[in-house]
N, C-alpha and C positions, 0 to 999 in steps of 0.2 A: 409359288410364287417361291425364290430362293431368300435368303437372307439377305442377300446383296443386290435385288432388288427392291424398287421402291414401285410404288403402288401410286398411279395419276387419278383414279378414279376418286372423286370428293367422298362417297359414301364407305370408302374404304375404314378401316377402326385400329390400324395401326398407327402409332403416334409416337413421335419422340425419334431421337438420333435413329441414322441406320447406322448399322455397323459394317466395316467392311473387309472382309476377310481377307489375309494376303497369307501366304506361303513364303518361305524360306529356303530353298532350293539348295541352299549352303549349310544346312546344320547339322549334317552328317558328316562335314568334315571339322564341323567343328566341336561336336562331339568325340569325335575319334582325336582330332588334336588332344583335347581337354585328357582325355583319357590316357593318353602319352604319356602327358604331361605330371599326373597324378603317380603313373607306373615308375617312371622315372626318380620322381619323388620319395616314391618311396621307397626305393630300389636305393637309392640315395641316402639315404633316413637309417637305413637297414646296418649298417654297417656301425652307425653312431650309436642308435639306440642300444646294441649287442657291449658296445664298448663302456656305452655308460652304464649298463645293466653290469658288466663287470667288477668296473670300479664301485658301485653306490655302495657294496657293503664294507667297503676301507675307506669311506669317507668321512670325517669327524667333523660336528660341528664346525668347527674355528675355518676346515675347506668349505664348506658349504654356506656362507653367512646367511646369505637370503632365504634359507628355509632353516629352520630349527632340525637335528636329528632324530631322523624317524624308525623306530625299529620295523623291521617288515612282521609280517604278521604270519605264525607259522602254516607254513604248508597244510594242504588237507589231504588227509589221507588217499583220497579219489586222484590228487593231480600228483601225487607220488607213485601210483600205480600204474597210469596213465605214462609216467614220465620211462618206466622199467617193461613196458610194453616193446615189443618189436617195430620197426618202423611199418608204415603199413605197404601194401604192393602197391604197384603203378597201377594207374586209374586204367582201364581198357575193355572190351565190350567181353573179354573172357572172364573178367572177374565183376561184372554185373551177372553176367549170366548164371556165374555161380552162388552171386546172393540170393538172385529170384529162385535161383533150380533148389536151395538148401531152402528155403522159408516155404517150397511148394512140398518138400520133402518131408518137414516137420509138420505142415497141416493134413498130410497123408498117414503119419503117422510111421515115417519110415524111421525119424531120426527123433530124439527124444528133445521135446520142449526146454532150450536152456534156462527157459524161467521156472518151469514145474519140474524139474528133472522128470516130467513124465513122458510117454509116446500119447500123444490124444492125434484121433481122426478127426479133421475138419474139412471135411469133404468140399466144402463153398468155398472156402481158405484156398484150399488146394487147386478147384478150378480157376481161381481170381488169378493166381502167380503162372500156372500153366498158360491162361489167355493172355498176361501179358509177355512172357514170352514170346508167345506167339506174334502178338502186336509188333513186337522186337523184329521178329523175323519177317515181319512183313514191309516192316519199314525198310530196313536198310538190305532190300532184297535187290542184289546186283552191284553194291556197295561195299562185299565183304572180301577180304578174301579167303582162298580155298580150307586154311586151317580153322575160322571165325565158323565160315558154314558149316563145315563139318559139325565141327563141336553144337552149334544152335540147333540143327538138324539131328542131331543124338541125342542130346537132352530133350527135346520136345519128344523127341518119339520115347522112353524111356520114360519119361513123367506121364504123358498120356496112357501108358501100356499100363505103367503105377496104379493111375486113377483108375480105370476101368477095374483093374485085379480091387482093389480096396474095395469100388461101388459094388464090387458084387460079394464081396464078403460081408456087406451092412443088408441084404437084398432078403 
């Protein structure tokens, strides 16, 4: 018996109001419209926010009578360092492949671990990252351009061979 069915059996233990479940087929369109409105609002506020941010250091208490003048807290060292970094590359399959393969190479001990400065061999972790790249290959099969497919194949082959070689070193 489903939640929407009622029992005509006098010995039935279900008592109380019956809940009727209805579906709203238009919810996807409403969500899309809400997302579009939010995105439009965000992009409309973005220049205004930048303008206010540009003006705020030069405002005085007399210009902004609703709020007392506040001094901005000093910018943390990490924020200044991040501001000096070059911009991030475009998100792409090749960038993702590079991140995963670098992690595998660190775990294979082929690259120094940036946290410790030492080349440390962690074969289970290396196997995990190689398996992640393999999953990526399986899930994107037929959807890659020739360059992406070649990069994926070459990376997997190289990492697998390095894994076999590094596995034999410990045996």
